[in-house]
Structure formats: structure tokens, C-alpha cells
C-alpha positions in Angstrom: 70.2 43.0 157.0 72.4 46.1 155.7 74.5 46.3 152.9 76.0 48.8 150.9 75.6 48.3 147.2 78.7 48.7 145.0 78.3 48.6 141.3 75.2 48.0 138.8 75.3 45.0 136.7 73.9 43.2 133.8 70.1 43.4 134.2 69.6 46.4 136.1 70.3 45.0 139.6 72.7 46.4 142.1 75.4 44.2 143.4 76.4 44.1 147.3 78.1 41.6 149.3 77.1 39.5 152.8 80.3 37.7 154.3 82.0 37.6 150.9 78.4 36.4 149.0 77.0 38.5 146.3 73.7 40.0 146.9 71.7 41.3 143.8 69.0 44.1 144.7 66.7 45.7 142.0 65.7 49.4 142.3 69.0 50.5 144.0 71.8 52.5 142.9 75.6 51.9 143.6 76.6 53.3 146.7 73.4 53.5 148.7 73.2 51.8 152.3 70.1 49.8 152.0 68.1 47.4 154.6 67.2 44.3 152.7 65.2 41.1 152.8 66.7 38.2 151.1 64.0 36.6 148.7 66.1 33.8 147.1 69.2 31.8 148.0 71.6 30.5 145.7 74.9 29.0 146.3 77.0 31.5 145.1 74.4 34.3 145.3 71.4 35.6 146.7 68.3 38.0 145.6 67.1 40.4 147.9 64.6 43.2 147.8 64.8 46.5 149.7 63.1 47.1 152.9 64.1 50.8 153.5 66.9 53.0 152.1 69.1 54.2 154.7 71.7 56.4 152.7 70.3 57.5 149.4 72.8 57.8 146.0 72.7 61.7 145.0 71.6 60.3 141.8 68.3 59.0 143.1 65.1 60.9 142.0 61.3 60.2 142.3 60.4 58.2 139.3 57.7 60.2 137.7 55.8 57.0 136.6 52.9 55.9 139.0 53.2 52.5 137.5 56.8 52.1 137.9 57.7 48.9 139.7 54.4 47.3 138.8 54.7 47.1 135.1 57.6 45.0 133.9 59.3 47.6 131.4 61.2 50.2 132.9 63.5 49.4 135.9 66.1 52.3 136.2 63.4 55.5 136.3 64.7 56.0 139.9 68.0 57.0 138.4 68.7 60.7 137.4 68.9 59.9 133.3 72.4 61.3 132.7 73.7 59.0 135.3 71.6 56.2 134.0 73.5 56.4 130.6 76.9 56.1 132.7 75.9 53.0 134.7 74.8 51.3 131.2 77.9 52.3 129.8 79.8 50.8 132.8 78.0 47.4 132.7 78.8 47.2 128.9 82.5 47.7 129.8 82.4 45.3 132.6 81.0 42.6 130.1 83.7 43.3 127.5 86.4 43.4 130.1 84.9 39.8 131.3 86.1 38.8 127.5 89.5 40.2 127.7 88.7 43.5 126.0 89.1 46.6 127.3 86.6 49.5 125.8 87.1 52.0 128.8 88.4 54.4 126.4 86.8 53.6 123.1 82.9 53.8 124.1 80.7 56.7 123.0 76.7 56.9 123.5 74.8 57.3 121.1 71.5 58.7 122.6 68.0 60.5 122.1 65.1 62.0 124.2 65.1 60.2 127.9 60.9 59.9 127.6 58.1 60.0 124.6 60.6 58.0 122.5 59.0 54.7 122.1 56.6 54.2 118.8 56.3 50.5 119.0 54.4 48.2 121.7 52.9 44.7 122.4 49.9 44.5 124.4 48.5 41.6 126.2 44.5 41.7 126.7 45.2 45.6 126.0 47.4 46.3 128.7 51.1 45.6 129.9 51.9 42.6 131.8 52.7 43.4 135.8 55.9 42.6 137.1 56.7 39.0 137.9 53.1 38.3 137.3 50.4 37.5 134.5 48.0 40.5 135.9 47.7 43.0 133.0 47.9 46.5 133.8 45.5 48.7 131.8 47.6 51.5 131.5 46.2 55.1 130.3 49.6 56.3 129.7 53.2 55.2 129.4 56.0 58.1 129.9 58.3 56.4 127.3 55.7 56.2 124.4 55.6 58.4 121.6 52.8 60.9 121.3 50.7 58.9 119.0 50.6 55.7 121.0 49.8 57.8 124.4 46.8 59.5 122.6 45.6 55.8 121.8 45.9 54.7 125.5 44.1 57.7 126.6 41.4 57.8 124.5 40.7 54.3 125.1 41.2 54.3 128.9 37.5 54.3 130.1 36.5 51.8 127.2 37.0 48.2 128.3 36.2 46.5 124.7 38.0 49.0 122.5 41.5 47.5 123.0 42.1 43.7 121.3 41.7 40.6 123.5 45.2 38.6 123.4 48.2 39.9 122.0 48.1 42.9 120.0 50.8 45.3 118.3 50.7 49.2 118.4 53.0 51.5 116.1 52.6 55.3 116.0 55.3 57.6 115.3 56.5 61.4 114.3 58.6 59.7 112.1 55.5 58.5 109.9 52.4 60.4 108.6 50.1 57.7 108.9 47.9 57.6 112.1 48.7 54.9 114.9 48.0 51.2 113.8 46.8 48.5 116.1 47.0 44.8 114.7 46.0 41.8 116.6 48.4 38.9 115.7 45.7 36.2 115.9 46.2 35.4 112.2 49.7 36.4 112.0 51.3 32.9 112.4 48.9 31.6 109.6 49.8 34.3 107.3 51.6 33.2 104.0 53.9 35.2 101.6 53.5 35.0 98.1 56.8 35.5 96.2 56.5 35.9 92.4 58.8 38.0 89.8 62.0 37.9 88.8 64.2 35.7 91.0 66.8 34.0 89.1 67.5 30.4 90.0 71.3 29.1 90.5 70.8 25.6 89.0 74.0 24.2 90.5 73.2 25.5 94.2 69.4 25.6 94.0 69.3 28.6 95.5 67.0 31.6 94.3 68.4 34.9 94.1 65.4 36.9 95.1 66.0 40.2 93.4 62.5 41.3 93.0 59.8 40.1 95.3 56.3 41.2 94.0 54.4 39.4 97.0 53.2 40.9 100.1 52.8 39.6 103.6 50.8 42.5 105.3 47.3 43.9 104.3 47.7 47.6 103.8 45.9 48.2 107.4 49.0 46.4 108.7 51.7 48.0 106.6 53.6 51.3 108.2 55.9 53.5 106.3 58.2 55.8 108.2 61.1 58.4 106.9 64.1 58.1 108.3 67.4 60.0 107.0 65.6 60.9 103.7 64.7 57.0 103.1 61.3 55.4 103.3 60.9 51.9 105.1 57.6 50.1 104.9 56.9 47.2 107.4 54.6 44.8 108.9 53.5 46.4 112.3 53.2 42.7 113.7 56.6 42.1 112.7 60.1 43.2 114.3 61.0 46.9 113.9 62.9 49.5 116.1 61.1 50.9 118.7 63.0 54.1 119.2 63.2 55.9 115.9 65.0 58.8 117.1 67.9 56.9 118.0 67.7 54.3 115.1 67.9 57.6 112.6 71.2 58.3 114.1 72.6 54.7 114.1 71.8 54.7 110.5 73.8 57.9 109.5 76.3 57.0 111.8 77.1 53.9 110.2 76.8 55.3 106.6 79.4 57.9 108.2 81.9 55.0 109.5 81.8 53.3 106.3 84.3 54.6 103.5 82.4 53.3 100.7 83.4 50.9 97.6 82.0 48.4 95.6 80.3 45.3 97.8 79.1 45.2 101.2 77.4 42.6 103.1 74.1 43.0 105.3 73.9 40.3 107.2 70.7 39.6 109.2 69.1 42.5 107.2 65.5 42.4 108.2 63.4 44.6 106.0 66.6 46.3 104.8 66.4 49.1 107.2 70.2 49.7 107.2 70.7 48.6 103.5 69.0 51.3 102.4 71.4 53.7 104.1 74.3 51.4 102.6 73.2 52.0 99.0 74.3 55.7 99.7 77.9 54.4 99.5 78.3 51.0 97.9 77.5 49.8 94.5 75.9 46.5 95.2 74.5 45.5 98.5 73.9 42.2 99.5 71.2 41.4 101.9 70.9 37.9 104.1 67.7 37.4 106.2 66.1 34.2 106.9 62.7 35.8 107.1 61.5 35.8 104.1 58.2 37.8 105.0 60.8 40.7 106.3 62.8 40.3 103.3 59.5 40.9 100.9 59.5 44.4 102.7 63.3 44.9 102.1 62.7 44.2 98.4 60.3 47.0 98.5 62.4 49.2 100.4 65.1 48.7 98.2 63.6 48.8 94.8 65.3 50.7 92.1 68.8 50.1 94.0 71.5 47.6 93.1 71.4 44.8 95.7 71.0 40.9 95.9 68.7 39.5 98.6 69.1 35.6 100.1 66.5 34.5 102.1 68.6 32.2 104.0 70.0 31.8 107.7 73.2 33.3 108.0 74.8 29.4 108.5 73.0 28.4 105.0 74.6 31.5 103.2 78.1 30.6 104.3 77.7 27.2 103.3 76.0 27.6 100.2 76.7 31.3 98.8 79.2 33.5 100.3 82.0 31.8 98.2 80.2 32.2 95.0 80.4 36.1 95.5 82.8 38.4 94.7 85.0 40.0 97.8 83.1 42.3 100.4 84.7 45.6 101.1 82.7 45.8 104.4 80.1 43.9 106.4 77.4 45.1 108.6 76.2 42.3 110.8 72.8 42.4 113.3 72.3 39.1 114.7 69.4 38.2 117.1 70.1 38.3 121.0 71.7 35.0 120.5 74.7 36.8 118.3 76.3 35.4 115.4 75.9 31.9 114.1 79.0 30.0 114.7 79.4 29.3 110.9 78.9 33.1 110.4 81.4 34.0 113.1 84.0 31.6 111.8 83.4 32.5 108.4 84.1 36.3 109.1 87.3 35.7 111.0 88.7 34.3 108.1 87.2 36.2 105.4 89.7 38.9 105.9 86.9 42.0 105.1 88.8 45.0 105.8 86.0 46.4 108.1 83.2 44.8 110.0 80.5 47.0 111.9 78.9 44.7 114.5 75.5 45.3 116.0 73.9 43.7 118.8 71.0 43.7 121.3 72.9 41.5 124.0 76.3 42.8 125.2 77.2 39.4 126.5 77.1 37.9 123.1 78.5 41.0 121.4 81.5 40.7 123.4 82.2 37.0 122.7 81.6 37.9 119.0 84.1 40.6 119.2 86.7 38.6 121.3 86.7 35.8 118.4 86.9 38.2 115.5 89.9 40.2 117.1 91.7 37.0 117.8 91.3 36.1 114.5 93.5 39.6 113.6 90.9 42.3 114.1 91.2 45.6 116.2 88.2 47.2 117.9 88.9 51.0 117.0 85.5 52.1 118.6 82.5 51.0 120.3 79.1 52.8 120.8 76.5 52.5 123.4 73.1 52.8 121.4 70.8 54.3 124.2 67.7 52.9 122.6 65.6 52.2 125.7 66.1 55.0 128.4 64.9 54.2 131.9 65.7 50.6 131.7 68.9 48.4 131.8 68.2 47.2 128.2 72.1 47.8 126.3 72.7 47.9 122.6 75.6 48.4 120.9 77.6 48.9 117.8 81.4 47.8 117.2 83.8 49.1 114.5 86.2 46.3 113.9 89.2 46.8 111.3 91.5 44.1 109.9 95.0 44.4 110.9 97.4 45.0 108.1 
């Protein structure tokens, strides 16, 4: 069975058609003529695999990684890197168009190295999971990994017991003077955060405004410190932190440059305060909202000495109990999880009349949905940035600049 692929879609598969029915094929490129085998039939679409490539795309290259196609990580390494970026840009544009937003002339790409960019890894029994399988691949090198990570993988390749069993976290970066850390997750879920110090209670709301946390979650051997744009950021390597610091540093500086400055800014879903630390350069007071209190402990450490208020609440609970008690915000930065903004947060933003919103997202579908809601409420999408955190994959993150219509 032969088809010609038409375009690449979210998830990195190329789309073709057989008798008008959509067929999705991985490891292909738009414009290729391929022989396929149908692997899954559905009512509205089929999934297929490549049997042979009859006519190659001029953008096809030989993947330099010998794990490619087995490891469950990269899925675009068969494509020339600059064309990968254009494909990801096109996918982002298609998703926003499906939500009634034309970003074709408003998109810029923020990128970094195509290889050796990733500083954070999660290993299962010392390796990476094979694609569509529970088999663990004991890799000796990852072409996407930073030098410190690859040195560890190479040095432990011949030692079966050198890597932790179960799930473990690796972090090693040129943005840190520390050596690579390897942290097993076995006790992470049972760890408890001790919070002490000068928090002030609001008796009416019974909400604690945690202005000065003194407790810690991580032991020193699990705490990593990096330096980005002149700011030192500490975090537990077992929790979430960005994996591509080359791009993340550019994104933090871009956010700072886009903001006009002022008195008050809200950083919603603030994590360990990575972006908040940059916001303190231009705003007199930064308000952080983060439901993960363990992350917020590190945010307090990272923002020590800078004027700010932290709320250990979900976005929805912050809107219900605290937002109306605070002075107006001059701007909002918001970086929700993959599911997007909570409904309560999105509705509050839509009615808040905050002059400027910088909306980050790790999922283009929920980002387009949230931006469409804000546009309907009177905002204009001035610019959108494709944040190219993960070259050689189809993963897309984005940053939208929204301004309130006057």
C-alpha cells in the first residue's frame, strides 16, 4: 500500500490519506512517497508503519544515534535540524488555527543547540524505556545529553550495579559548578517539608502567606544549584526543573525584556521561582502562586532578600480566597501544567483587566484553548514564540504575549 505524506501533525507523525481516510505514519516527512503497513484501524483514521521509502524528502538525513527508533525519546532525528524547527512551527500554527487564531505572521523561534542540550534525565532500572515496550535500554550515550550526563553514562556502561534500581533522576549541567547528581526516588514520596519561620496568618481567610520559609525538603546531596542570567537557582533534582537550560536562560531573559516593569506582578504556577527571580529585576513586588509546597520552599530560598509574597495554593484556590484581597497587577506570567490553566484561573484572567499577560505552555492544544478564551475576553495576541526546548523530538512549548485592548 503506497501513500504520499501531506503534513506533519501534533505528536510527530506525518499525515497521508487512503480513499479519503486519514493515515498517520511515524518516522516520515511531509512529501515522501512511502509503502506502508496498517498497524491499527479505527473508524476515522488508521495508524501505519513504514515498509519502505519510495521517494525521500530532501530533508531526510541518517539519524546519528544508534538507539533511534528503539528509545522512546526522539522521534524527529531523521529530519535535518533546521527543517525540524519549521515543522514544529507549522504544527503550532495549525493547532492555533483550529482554535480560530492565526499566528502565521506572529511566530518567532527561540532555540539553542540541536545536540548535547539536555541536563535532566529520568532512568528506569538504569536505562531508558524502549519505544512501545517495557524493555529497558541500558544506553551508553545520549546525543541530546549534556557532557556531564554522558560522562556518567559512559563511565557506568560496563558496571551493571553502578546505576540505581527503580526510578532515578540525573542532573548535570554546564550551568552548575556541581558534579552530576544521581538521586533515587524510593523515598521521595514519603519526604515531608518542614516549614518554619516568619509566615503571617490572615485570620479572616485562614491562609498562611509564606513570606519566609526556613524549612527544606531535600538533603544537600539532592539539591542542585545552577546560575542563569546572573541568578542562582536551587532545587531538588527529584522534582521538576527545566531540562534545557540553554533555551530556558533565553526564555527568562526574553520574558524580562517583554515586560515594561511596574509595581506588582503575579507569577502563577511559579514552581521553584525560576521566572520569579527574573521578574524581581523590573517589579517592586512579585506574588508567587504554587500548589507544590516543596517547590515553594526552594522559591523562598531563591528569592531571599527580594520583595515578594508566596501562596502555597492551587491556582483555583488562590482565585477563590486571595486574589481579590491584593492590589491590581500590572502584568501576569503564567506557566500551567500540561492540562492548561484551571477554569477558575482562566475566567479570572479574562475578567481581571490585567494590561499584559505572558502565557507559557508545554502543550499547544491547551495553550491555544486558553489564548482563545482570553482573546474572546478582549485581549490581543501580539506575538507568540515557539520555545524549542527539545530538538529531535516533536515536543512543543510556547510563549504568548497578550495585551488588553484599549
